C-alpha positions as CSV (number, residue, x, y, z in Angstrom):
1,M,-28.4,-3.1,-7.0
2,T,-28.9,-1.0,-4.0
3,T,-28.2,-2.0,-0.4
4,A,-31.8,-2.4,0.3
5,H,-32.0,-4.7,-2.7
6,R,-29.1,-6.8,-1.6
7,L,-30.3,-7.2,1.9
8,Q,-33.7,-8.1,0.5
9,A,-32.2,-10.9,-1.7
10,L,-30.1,-12.2,1.2
11,R,-33.3,-12.4,3.4
12,Q,-35.2,-14.2,0.7
13,L,-32.5,-16.8,0.5
14,M,-32.2,-17.0,4.2
15,E,-36.0,-17.7,4.4
16,E,-35.8,-20.3,1.8
17,R,-33.0,-22.1,3.8
18,G,-34.6,-21.7,7.2
19,Y,-32.2,-19.2,8.7
20,D,-32.9,-16.5,11.0
21,A,-29.4,-14.7,10.9
22,L,-26.7,-14.5,8.6
23,V,-23.0,-13.8,9.7
24,I,-20.7,-12.1,6.9
25,P,-17.2,-11.5,7.9
26,R,-14.6,-9.5,6.0
27,A,-12.7,-12.7,5.2
28,D,-12.2,-15.2,2.4
29,E,-11.5,-19.0,2.7
30,H,-7.8,-18.2,3.3
31,L,-8.5,-15.8,6.4
32,G,-6.0,-13.2,5.0
33,E,-6.1,-9.5,6.0
34,Y,-5.9,-8.5,2.3
35,I,-8.5,-10.3,0.0
36,P,-9.1,-10.3,-3.7
37,L,-12.1,-8.4,-5.1
38,H,-14.2,-11.4,-5.9
39,N,-14.2,-12.3,-2.2
40,E,-15.2,-8.8,-0.8
41,R,-18.5,-10.0,0.5
42,L,-18.8,-7.4,3.4
43,L,-18.1,-4.6,1.0
44,W,-20.7,-5.8,-1.4
45,V,-23.4,-6.0,1.3
46,S,-22.7,-2.8,3.4
47,G,-20.2,-0.5,1.2
48,F,-17.8,-0.7,4.3
49,T,-14.0,-0.6,3.0
50,G,-12.2,-1.2,6.3
51,S,-9.8,-4.2,6.7
52,A,-11.8,-5.7,9.6
53,G,-15.6,-6.0,10.4
54,V,-18.5,-8.3,10.6
55,V,-22.3,-7.8,9.3
56,V,-25.1,-9.7,10.8
57,V,-28.2,-9.8,8.8
58,L,-31.5,-10.7,10.5
59,R,-34.9,-11.1,9.1
60,D,-35.9,-7.4,9.7
61,S,-32.7,-5.8,10.6
62,A,-28.8,-5.8,10.2
63,A,-25.8,-4.6,12.2
64,I,-22.3,-4.0,11.4
65,F,-19.4,-4.7,13.9
66,V,-16.0,-2.8,13.7
67,D,-13.3,-2.1,16.1
68,G,-12.0,1.1,17.3
69,R,-10.0,2.0,14.2
70,Y,-13.2,2.2,12.3
71,T,-15.7,3.8,14.5
72,V,-15.6,7.2,12.4
73,Q,-15.4,5.5,9.0
74,V,-18.2,3.2,9.6
75,R,-20.5,6.0,10.0
76,Q,-19.3,7.6,6.7
77,Q,-19.7,4.7,4.7
78,V,-22.6,2.4,6.1
79,D,-26.1,3.7,5.9
80,V,-27.7,3.8,9.2
81,A,-31.1,3.4,7.8
82,H,-30.1,-0.3,7.0
83,F,-27.5,-1.2,9.8
84,S,-26.9,-0.4,13.3
85,Y,-23.2,0.3,14.5
86,Q,-21.6,-2.2,17.1
87,H,-18.2,-2.5,18.6
88,L,-16.6,-5.8,17.5
89,I,-14.5,-6.1,20.6
90,N,-17.0,-4.6,23.2
91,T,-19.9,-6.6,21.7
92,P,-18.9,-9.5,19.9
93,P,-21.4,-10.7,17.2
94,A,-22.1,-14.0,18.8
95,S,-23.0,-12.5,22.0
96,W,-25.0,-10.1,20.2
97,L,-26.9,-12.7,18.3
98,A,-27.5,-14.8,21.5
99,A,-29.3,-11.8,23.1
100,A,-31.2,-10.7,20.0
101,L,-32.6,-14.2,18.8
102,P,-35.2,-16.4,20.4
103,C,-34.4,-20.0,21.4
104,G,-34.5,-22.3,18.4
105,A,-33.3,-19.5,15.9
106,R,-30.8,-20.7,13.4
107,V,-27.5,-18.7,12.4
108,A,-25.9,-19.4,9.1
109,V,-22.0,-19.2,8.8
110,D,-19.8,-20.2,6.0
111,P,-17.2,-22.4,7.8
112,R,-14.6,-21.4,5.2
113,L,-14.6,-17.8,6.3
114,H,-14.1,-18.3,10.1
115,S,-11.4,-19.9,12.1
116,L,-12.1,-23.3,13.9
117,Q,-11.8,-21.6,17.2
118,W,-14.3,-18.7,16.4
119,Y,-16.5,-21.3,15.2
120,R,-16.5,-23.2,18.4
121,D,-16.6,-20.4,20.6
122,A,-19.7,-18.9,18.6
123,E,-21.3,-22.3,18.8
124,D,-20.9,-22.3,22.7
125,T,-22.1,-18.9,23.1
126,L,-25.3,-19.4,20.9
127,Q,-26.0,-22.9,22.3
128,A,-26.1,-21.3,26.0
129,S,-29.2,-19.3,24.5
130,G,-30.7,-22.0,22.6
131,V,-29.7,-20.7,19.2
132,V,-28.2,-23.1,16.6
133,L,-25.1,-22.4,14.5
134,C,-25.5,-23.8,11.0
135,A,-22.4,-24.3,8.7
136,D,-23.1,-23.4,5.1
137,A,-20.3,-23.6,2.6
138,D,-22.8,-22.8,-0.3
139,N,-22.2,-19.0,0.4
140,L,-25.5,-17.1,0.5
141,V,-23.7,-13.8,-0.6
142,D,-22.2,-15.4,-3.6
143,R,-25.7,-16.8,-4.6
144,C,-27.0,-13.2,-4.6
145,W,-24.0,-11.4,-5.9
146,H,-24.7,-11.8,-9.6
147,D,-22.0,-9.3,-11.1
148,R,-19.4,-10.9,-8.9
149,P,-15.9,-10.3,-10.4
150,A,-13.8,-13.5,-11.7
151,P,-10.8,-14.3,-9.6
152,D,-7.5,-13.0,-10.7
153,V,-5.2,-16.0,-11.2
154,R,-1.6,-15.2,-12.1
155,P,1.6,-17.5,-11.9
156,A,3.6,-17.1,-8.8
157,L,7.1,-16.0,-8.4
158,L,9.8,-18.4,-7.4
159,L,12.0,-16.9,-4.8
160,D,15.6,-17.5,-5.2
161,D,17.6,-18.8,-2.2
162,A,19.8,-15.5,-2.5
163,F,16.7,-13.7,-1.1
164,S,15.2,-16.5,1.2
165,G,18.6,-17.6,2.9
166,E,17.3,-21.4,3.0
167,S,16.1,-23.8,0.4
168,S,12.7,-25.1,0.6
169,A,14.0,-28.6,1.1
170,S,15.8,-27.3,4.4
171,K,12.7,-25.6,5.7
172,R,10.4,-28.7,5.1
173,A,12.9,-30.9,6.8
174,R,12.9,-28.4,9.9
175,I,9.1,-28.3,10.0
176,A,8.8,-32.0,9.5
177,A,11.2,-32.6,12.5
178,S,9.0,-30.4,14.7
179,L,6.0,-33.0,14.4
180,E,7.9,-35.5,16.4
181,G,7.0,-33.4,19.5
182,H,3.3,-33.9,18.9
183,R,3.6,-37.4,17.9
184,A,1.9,-36.2,14.6
185,D,1.8,-37.7,11.1
186,A,1.3,-34.2,9.3
187,A,0.5,-30.5,10.0
188,L,-2.1,-28.4,8.2
189,V,-0.3,-25.5,6.7
190,F,-3.1,-23.2,6.2
191,A,-2.0,-19.4,6.0
192,P,-1.0,-18.5,2.6
193,D,2.2,-16.7,3.8
194,S,3.1,-19.8,5.8
195,V,2.8,-22.0,2.6
196,S,4.8,-19.3,0.6
197,W,7.4,-19.3,3.0
198,L,7.8,-22.8,3.2
199,L,8.0,-23.3,-0.5
200,N,10.0,-20.2,-1.4
201,V,7.3,-18.8,-3.7
202,R,5.4,-15.5,-4.0
203,G,2.1,-14.8,-5.3
204,L,0.5,-12.1,-7.5
205,D,-3.1,-12.7,-7.0
206,V,-3.9,-10.5,-3.7
207,P,-3.2,-6.8,-3.7
208,C,-0.3,-5.8,-1.5
209,L,0.1,-9.2,-0.3
210,P,2.5,-11.3,-2.1
211,V,1.5,-14.8,-1.3
212,L,0.3,-17.9,-3.0
213,Q,-3.4,-18.5,-2.3
214,A,-2.7,-22.1,-1.2
215,M,-3.0,-24.4,1.7
216,A,-1.0,-27.6,2.4
217,L,-0.4,-30.7,4.5
218,I,3.3,-31.4,5.4
219,W,4.1,-34.9,6.5
220,R,7.0,-36.4,8.7
221,D,8.8,-37.3,5.6
222,A,9.0,-33.7,4.7
223,S,6.9,-34.2,1.7
224,V,3.9,-32.0,1.0
225,D,0.4,-32.2,-0.5
226,L,-0.2,-28.5,-1.9
227,I,-3.8,-27.6,-2.4
228,V,-3.5,-24.6,-5.2
229,D,-5.1,-23.6,-8.6
230,P,-2.6,-25.2,-10.9
231,Q,-2.6,-22.1,-13.0
232,R,-0.8,-20.2,-10.2
233,M,2.3,-22.6,-10.5
234,P,4.9,-21.3,-13.0
235,P,6.9,-23.6,-15.2
236,G,9.9,-24.8,-13.2
237,W,8.0,-24.9,-10.0
238,Q,8.6,-28.7,-9.4
239,A,12.3,-28.3,-9.6
240,H,12.3,-25.2,-7.4
241,C,10.0,-26.7,-4.6
242,G,11.0,-30.3,-4.9
243,A,9.8,-33.6,-6.4
244,D,8.1,-34.5,-3.1
245,V,5.6,-31.6,-3.4
246,R,2.3,-33.0,-4.9
247,L,0.0,-30.7,-6.5
248,H,-3.9,-30.8,-5.9
249,A,-6.5,-28.5,-7.4
250,P,-8.9,-26.8,-4.9
251,Q,-11.9,-29.0,-6.2
252,E,-9.9,-31.8,-4.9
253,A,-9.4,-30.5,-1.5
254,A,-12.4,-32.1,0.4
255,T,-11.4,-35.4,-1.0
256,L,-7.7,-35.0,0.1
257,L,-8.8,-33.7,3.7
258,T,-11.4,-36.3,4.2
259,G,-9.0,-39.0,3.2
260,Q,-6.8,-39.0,6.1
261,A,-8.5,-41.6,8.3
262,G,-6.2,-42.6,11.3
263,Q,-3.7,-39.6,10.6
264,R,-2.8,-37.5,13.6
265,V,-2.7,-33.9,12.2
266,V,-1.5,-30.7,13.8
267,A,-4.0,-27.7,12.9
268,D,-4.1,-24.2,14.4
269,P,-7.6,-23.5,15.5
270,H,-6.9,-19.9,15.6
271,T,-5.4,-19.3,12.1
272,A,-6.9,-22.2,10.1
273,N,-10.5,-22.2,8.9
274,A,-13.2,-24.2,10.5
275,W,-14.1,-26.0,7.1
276,S,-10.6,-27.6,6.5
277,Q,-10.3,-29.0,10.1
278,Q,-13.8,-30.3,10.1
279,C,-13.2,-32.1,6.7
280,L,-10.2,-33.9,8.5
281,E,-12.3,-34.7,11.5
282,E,-15.1,-36.1,9.3
283,G,-12.7,-38.3,7.4
284,G,-11.5,-39.9,10.7
285,A,-8.4,-37.9,11.3
286,T,-7.4,-36.7,14.7
287,L,-6.8,-33.1,15.2
288,I,-3.9,-31.8,17.5
289,A,-4.5,-28.3,18.4
290,A,-1.2,-26.4,18.2
291,P,0.2,-23.2,16.7
292,D,1.0,-23.4,13.1
293,P,4.3,-24.9,13.0
294,V,5.6,-22.4,10.2
295,L,4.6,-19.4,12.2
296,L,7.6,-19.1,14.5
297,P,10.3,-20.1,12.1
298,K,8.9,-17.6,9.6
299,A,8.8,-14.7,12.1
300,C,12.5,-15.2,13.1
301,K,14.3,-14.1,10.2
302,N,17.6,-15.5,9.0
303,A,20.8,-13.4,8.5
304,V,20.1,-13.3,4.6
305,E,16.5,-12.1,5.2
306,I,17.6,-9.4,7.7
307,A,20.4,-8.3,5.4
308,G,18.0,-7.8,2.6
309,T,15.4,-6.1,4.7
310,R,18.1,-3.6,5.7
311,Q,18.9,-3.1,2.1
312,A,15.2,-2.8,1.1
313,H,14.6,0.0,4.0
314,V,17.6,2.0,2.6
315,R,16.0,2.1,-0.9
316,D,12.7,2.9,0.7
317,A,14.1,5.8,2.6
318,V,15.6,7.2,-0.6
319,A,12.0,7.2,-2.0
320,V,10.4,8.6,1.2
321,V,13.2,11.4,1.7
322,R,12.7,12.4,-2.1
323,F,8.9,12.5,-1.6
324,L,9.4,14.6,1.7
325,A,11.8,16.9,0.1
326,W,9.4,17.4,-3.0
327,L,6.5,17.9,-0.7
328,D,8.4,20.8,1.1
329,A,9.2,22.3,-2.2
330,Q,5.6,22.2,-3.3
331,L,4.3,24.0,-0.3
332,Q,6.9,26.7,-0.7
333,H,5.5,27.5,-4.0
334,G,1.9,27.4,-2.7
335,R,1.1,24.1,-4.0
336,Y,-1.3,22.3,-1.7
337,H,-2.0,19.1,-3.3
338,D,-4.7,16.6,-2.5
339,E,-4.3,13.2,-0.7
340,A,-4.5,11.0,-3.9
341,G,-1.8,13.2,-5.8
342,L,0.6,12.8,-2.8
343,A,0.1,9.0,-2.5
344,D,0.6,8.8,-6.3
345,Q,3.8,10.8,-6.0
346,L,5.2,8.7,-3.2
347,L,4.5,5.5,-5.2
348,A,6.2,7.0,-8.2
349,F,9.3,7.5,-6.1
350,R,9.1,4.1,-4.8
351,E,8.8,2.6,-8.3
352,D,12.4,3.9,-9.1
353,G,13.8,1.5,-6.4
354,E,15.4,-1.7,-7.4
355,H,13.5,-4.9,-6.6
356,F,10.1,-2.9,-5.9
357,Q,7.1,-5.2,-6.5
358,G,4.5,-3.0,-5.1
359,P,2.9,-1.3,-2.1
360,S,2.9,-3.3,1.0
361,F,-0.6,-1.9,1.9
362,D,-3.0,0.8,0.6
363,T,-1.2,3.9,1.4
364,I,-2.8,6.1,4.2
365,S,-2.5,9.7,2.8
366,A,-4.5,11.7,5.3
367,A,-4.9,15.5,5.6
368,G,-6.3,17.2,8.5
369,G,-9.2,15.5,10.2
370,N,-8.9,12.5,7.9
371,A,-5.9,11.3,9.8
372,A,-8.0,10.9,12.8
373,M,-9.2,7.8,10.9
374,C,-6.3,5.3,11.7
375,H,-6.8,3.2,8.6
376,Y,-8.3,6.1,6.3
377,N,-8.3,5.5,2.5
378,H,-8.5,8.5,0.3
379,R,-10.0,6.3,-2.4
380,N,-13.1,5.8,-0.4
381,A,-14.3,9.6,-0.7
382,T,-13.2,12.7,-2.5
383,P,-9.4,13.2,-1.7
384,A,-8.9,16.3,0.6
385,R,-6.4,19.0,-0.1
386,L,-3.8,19.8,2.6
387,P,-5.1,22.6,4.8
388,P,-2.6,25.3,5.8
389,D,-1.3,25.4,9.2
390,S,-2.0,21.7,9.9
391,I,-0.3,18.3,9.7
392,Y,-0.2,15.6,7.1
393,L,0.0,11.9,8.0
394,V,1.3,9.5,5.5
395,D,1.6,5.7,6.5
396,S,3.0,3.7,3.6
397,G,5.2,0.9,2.6
398,G,6.7,-1.3,-0.3
399,Q,7.2,-4.7,-1.1
400,Y,10.6,-5.4,-2.3
401,T,12.1,-9.0,-3.4
402,D,14.4,-8.5,-0.6
403,G,12.1,-7.1,2.2
404,T,8.8,-5.4,3.2
405,T,8.7,-1.8,4.6
406,D,6.2,0.1,6.6
407,I,6.6,3.7,7.6
408,T,4.5,6.6,8.9
409,R,5.8,10.2,9.2
410,T,3.7,13.1,10.5
411,V,4.4,16.4,8.5
412,A,4.1,20.1,9.3
413,I,2.0,21.9,6.9
414,G,2.7,25.6,7.5
415,T,2.7,26.3,11.2
416,P,0.7,23.9,13.3
417,A,-0.7,24.9,16.6
418,A,1.4,24.6,19.8
419,G,-1.1,21.9,21.1
420,V,-0.5,19.8,18.0
421,R,3.4,20.0,18.5
422,K,3.1,18.9,22.2
423,L,1.0,16.0,21.3
424,F,3.4,15.0,18.5
425,T,6.2,15.2,21.0
426,L,4.4,13.1,23.4
427,V,4.0,10.4,20.7
428,L,7.6,10.6,19.7
429,R,8.8,10.2,23.3
430,G,6.8,7.0,23.5
431,H,8.2,6.0,20.3
432,I,11.8,6.6,21.6
433,A,11.0,4.9,24.9
434,L,10.0,1.6,23.2
435,D,12.9,1.9,20.7
436,Q,15.3,2.0,23.7
437,A,13.7,-0.9,25.6
438,R,15.9,-3.7,27.0
439,F,14.2,-6.9,28.1
440,P,15.1,-10.4,28.9
441,R,14.2,-13.8,27.1
442,G,10.5,-14.5,27.7
443,T,9.3,-10.9,27.3
444,T,6.1,-10.4,25.2
445,G,5.1,-7.4,23.4
446,T,2.3,-6.7,25.9
447,H,5.0,-6.3,28.5
448,L,6.5,-3.4,26.6
449,D,3.4,-1.6,25.3
450,V,3.1,0.5,28.2
451,L,6.4,2.2,27.5
452,A,5.0,3.8,24.3
453,R,2.0,4.8,26.1
454,Q,3.5,6.4,29.2
455,P,4.2,10.0,28.0
456,L,0.6,10.1,26.7
457,W,-1.1,8.8,29.7
458,R,0.7,11.1,32.0
459,E,-1.1,14.0,30.3
460,G,-4.5,12.0,30.0
461,F,-4.2,10.9,26.5
462,D,-4.2,7.5,24.7
463,Y,-4.7,5.6,21.3
464,D,-7.0,2.8,20.4
465,H,-4.8,0.7,18.4
466,G,-1.8,-1.8,19.0
467,T,1.6,-0.2,19.1
468,G,3.3,-2.7,17.0
469,H,2.8,-5.7,14.5
470,G,5.1,-8.2,13.0
471,V,6.4,-7.5,9.6
472,G,7.4,-10.4,7.0
473,A,10.2,-10.6,4.6
474,F,8.6,-9.9,1.3
475,L,5.4,-11.2,2.8
476,S,2.6,-9.9,4.9
477,V,3.3,-6.5,6.4
478,H,1.2,-7.6,9.2
479,E,2.6,-10.8,10.5
480,G,2.1,-12.9,13.6
481,P,2.7,-14.4,16.0
482,Q,4.8,-11.2,17.5
483,R,3.0,-8.0,18.2
484,I,3.1,-5.0,20.8
485,S,-0.4,-4.4,22.2
486,R,-2.3,-3.9,25.4
487,A,-4.3,-7.0,24.4
488,W,-2.5,-10.1,25.8
489,S,0.2,-11.7,23.6
490,A,1.7,-14.9,24.5
491,A,4.3,-14.8,21.9
492,T,7.8,-14.0,23.1
493,L,10.1,-11.6,21.3
494,E,12.9,-13.5,19.7
495,P,16.0,-12.5,17.8
496,G,15.2,-11.9,14.1
497,M,11.7,-10.9,14.5
498,I,10.7,-7.5,12.8
499,L,8.0,-5.5,14.4
500,S,6.7,-1.9,14.2
501,N,7.1,0.8,16.6
502,E,4.0,3.0,16.0
503,P,2.3,5.1,18.9
504,G,0.0,7.7,17.9
505,Y,-2.8,10.1,19.0
506,Y,-6.1,10.9,17.2
507,R,-8.5,13.9,17.6
508,D,-11.8,13.1,15.8
509,G,-12.4,15.6,13.2
510,E,-9.2,17.4,13.6
511,F,-6.0,15.6,13.1
512,G,-4.0,12.4,13.4
513,I,-0.4,11.8,14.7
514,R,1.8,8.5,14.3
515,C,5.4,7.9,14.5
516,E,6.4,4.7,13.1
517,N,9.5,2.9,12.3
518,L,10.3,-0.9,11.8
519,V,12.8,-2.5,14.2
520,V,14.4,-6.0,14.5
521,V,14.8,-7.9,17.8
522,E,18.6,-8.6,18.5
523,A,20.5,-10.2,21.3
524,L,22.7,-7.6,23.1
525,N,26.2,-8.1,23.5
526,G,28.5,-7.6,26.5
527,E,29.1,-9.1,29.9
528,L,25.4,-9.1,31.4
529,E,24.4,-11.3,34.3
530,T,20.9,-11.6,32.5
531,P,21.2,-12.0,28.7
532,M,19.1,-9.0,27.2
533,Y,17.4,-8.4,23.9
534,G,16.6,-5.2,22.3
535,F,15.6,-3.3,19.1
536,D,17.7,-2.2,16.2
537,V,16.0,0.3,14.0
538,L,15.7,-0.5,10.2
539,T,13.7,2.6,8.9
540,L,15.9,5.5,8.1
541,V,13.7,8.8,7.6
542,P,13.9,11.7,9.6
543,F,11.1,12.9,12.0
544,D,9.8,16.3,11.3
545,R,11.8,18.5,13.6
546,R,9.3,21.4,13.1
547,L,6.8,19.4,15.3
548,I,9.1,18.7,17.9
549,E,9.0,20.7,21.2
550,V,12.4,20.4,22.4
551,G,11.5,21.7,26.0
552,L,9.5,18.7,26.6
553,L,12.3,16.4,25.8
554,S,15.0,15.0,28.3
555,P,18.6,15.3,27.3
556,A,18.8,11.6,26.5
557,E,15.5,11.9,24.3
558,Q,17.3,14.7,22.5
559,A,20.6,12.6,22.1
560,W,18.5,9.9,20.7
561,I,16.9,11.9,18.1
562,D,20.1,13.6,17.1
563,A,21.8,10.2,16.7
564,Y,19.1,8.7,14.8
565,H,19.2,11.7,12.4
566,R,23.0,11.5,12.1
567,R,22.5,7.6,11.2
568,V,19.8,8.6,8.6
569,E,22.0,11.4,7.1
570,D,25.0,9.2,7.0
571,T,23.4,6.3,5.2
572,V,20.8,7.9,3.0
573,G,22.6,11.2,2.1
574,P,25.2,9.7,-0.3
575,L,22.5,8.1,-2.2
576,L,20.6,11.3,-2.9
577,D,20.9,14.0,-5.6
578,E,20.9,17.7,-4.9
579,P,18.8,19.5,-3.7
580,D,17.3,16.3,-2.0
581,R,20.7,16.0,0.0
582,Q,20.8,19.5,1.1
583,W,17.1,19.0,2.3
584,L,18.1,15.8,4.2
585,A,21.0,17.6,5.9
586,Q,18.6,20.3,7.2
587,A,16.0,17.8,8.2
588,C,18.8,16.0,10.3
589,A,20.3,19.0,11.8
590,P,20.7,18.6,15.6
591,L,17.7,19.8,17.7
592,I,19.9,22.5,19.5
593,A,22.7,24.1,17.5
594,S,25.9,23.7,19.0
């Protein structure tokens, strides 16, 4: 079935239901970043494989909306004969529709695939132009997708307290106590990673994201109504989660949610889908708009989670160092592998590590100009071979039972141009500045973002993505509420939060550079008039010294790199065999020989 035939089928169904437009986001009913194959509706209609985007189908045209990460990729994957290209941030779909449609037009959306906040904002924007937003949970794409894959349903993992550091009963008691402040009877725990954290379970249904595909209501007595496919719950789950966790199949969700008349329910309009909250309201419940009560406790890792994450990063560093040493050896023998072979080799090294469960996201293995696409995926095209005298960007991570990793290294292939080395050094200087940040309580990631960009800005350069995202503990590699970005973030940085530090630079069609470590927020010790927080690094892999222009570094920056490399060698070196240990010693040598 071609793109033209798929659009034709959708338009025919739109006409039958009286719709003038259809909004298709890259999302499923759980609103997660990673979605199972059977819910890849945007991919089905457009061919676009990016992690974020929206398609709007009109009666005689269509458009695809992507952000700055995908402006190059969308033109390679999506046929301009069928879709116009729009910027998701600069031209939001609802605003575009309000301008494109006549008064009285009807726009269909599946309320399961959008947050309540998005739904209300879109409704207001469209109403101002006389356009009607129509909720239709009988998804039009599903009706036309005749060879749609069956859902992959597998039993979940029950995470031992030795990894979680706190029992589910204790977590549920904490969350239940927080409801008192809202005078609420219950809270809707919607996000799968929040449900997984709360019950100390992990799922196997979604690639790279070890979460249970579920949502729940938690009550003031700490009991839980869990909405999940019973086949996902393994033997022993009741004893693990607690006798006061009640199971409901997904087909019972509407009955459960509409049956809460008179109850006051906390729900996050930004993270929970519109359908679940509309059901609660239709049944007579009162919604209390507030952040997901699990979000902040989950983000602030306990001592066991941080210790486990550190151990996972050491094992991950062993794998990445072995890969980088192997890559250098291959290049010395004139073997210029392609992106797919490199990604596979890195995965093989990770698979040797204890507690490894799989990648934490699709590896970005990008040679030459492909690295200019921030979220490039070699599986979407013919994998490119490493070009000589260039750079190679590899952004990858692992899910371990005791932690989640995410690291980007930019590697010299031969002798890159001086201009490339300068830009790499500017990016690394921004990375160092953010790593060394000291900040008082109440600071958000937005306050710090400028530190990572300043070396590039001084030279007239920039990058079009956030500088850092939150990371879970054997959970989502992209975790809220914490982040570091120019876009305003109200979430303050608190001890125990894990974030990435990943400034970059990208030149379309030529190369891409990114330097990424994970760090954890810590309270600083010492006699300080104002208590301060800072970052402690978790990632332990050397940066490529061959790309560093030492003359552009301050003495303090040189000292930081040398100290970091000593820490890497001291920690990882004893765990390596020869000749990997020798490679690491050379990679971690001081920038300027004494």
